[in-house]
C-alpha positions, 0 to 999 in steps of 0.5 A: 130535834131529838135523836130518835133511836126507837124504831115502832114496825108497823105493816098496814093492810086494810087497816083504814078504820083503824089508822086515825085512832092508829096515829092517836096511840103512836103519839101516845108512845113517842110521849111515854119514850120521851119524844125518841120514837121512829114509826116505820109504816108499811103499808103491804099493798092494801087496796083501800086508803090506808096509803094516802090517809097516812101520807097525808097526816103524817106531816107534823106529828111530833115523832118522825116515821117513814112510809114505806109502799110496796109495789104489791102485798109481799105478807105481813112478814115481809113486810116487817122484814123490810121495816126493819131493813129501812128502821135508823133506831137503836132498838126496834119494835113490831106492832099490827095496825089493827090496835089489839095490843095495849100502847104500853106493850111497845113502850115496855118491851123498849124498856127492857131492851135498853135497861137490860141484857136481853136482845129478844122481848116476846109478846105472849097473850094471856088472854084474848078478846076474838070472836070463838072460832077466831080462838079455836083457829089459832089455838090448833095453829099456835099448838100445833106449831109449839108441838112439832116446830118449836117447843119454845114457842109461848103458848097462843103464839107470838103477835108483837116481838122486839129486838136489838141491834145485833138481833136485827142484824142478824134476822136480816141475814137470813135470805130464805123466801116462804120461810117462817119469822116467827121460826127464825126469831127462835131458831138465831138464839140470843137472850129473850124475854117473853112479857104477857098481856091481854089481847084487845078485842077488834074495833075496826074492820077485819082480819085477813090472817084467815085460815087458808093464810094459817094453813101455808104458813103452817107449813112453810114452817114445818117445811123450813124448820122441821123434818117431820114431812120427811119421817111421816112419809117414811111412817107411811111407808114403813105402815104400807110395807108392813101391811103389805107383807102380812097381806101377801103371806096371808094368801100364801097361807090360804094357797099352802094349807087351804086347799080348794079356798076362793080367794078373791083377787080383784079387790085384795089387789085393786086395795094394794094398787090402791094405796101405794099409788096414793102413797105414791103421790102423797110422797111427791108431794111432801117431796115436791114441796121441799124442792120448789122451796129449794129452787124459789131461793135459788131464784135470787128475787128479793121478798119484796119490792119499794114502790116508794119511801118518803120519811117526815121529820 
């Protein structure tokens, strides 16, 4: 049997309706790569029948595959890491199971990796057919990350990437939890190239990439790869100190030079107390975020747990 050298990692979560079409697309990619494709499906605690459908339909496919079932939902980025660890190819690429990326994109990424000195290839969306509010939220999310955390991030963010064995091995050495996979990609360096593509309209199901998940991922990125929270807190503290000193100076001058002036003390005192109480709570929240993430990294727990792994040759 032809040895597989291209490994495609696909995290699966609530993708039951798209699994049959996904398998057809994998066969097309395998044919374009001359039957040298390995597909690693990582079912990330999906509550639907995605795992059962994959298990019953992978037998007899022309491409080699692995079917990994995680013990619960750990998140797509953890699923990608576990897929990269299990993959046995020489070049690796990641693709979503919602079929919004064209099948030609992984093939192009593999061709670039195998014919050039590039170690990382990232896909940049040049257009997308998502709903209006989804496009707005995504633009804000990726815009904030690019402006404040990852200046080299492509406009519109990264949903798909491919890498060489050297890059994969370096990436898997980063063991921190509650981190940003995209941030790790750009932090590692190496030679990289950007390819553009048109993101297709979602045909099946609903995206699980909710606003709350975007917000939590934004916080993880800020805490892991930026000191902006600390700088914002420092700036807020300096501004509060300036305002309090200005108000104190005003009160002293009023007492000295305006004899008989009535200065209501309750409002000023209450405002100062409330302001600094809020600033103190905000500061404790920022520091607590760093402390909690540092504590999580000292536990030594695995990022994800594999419940079962099957190989289909």
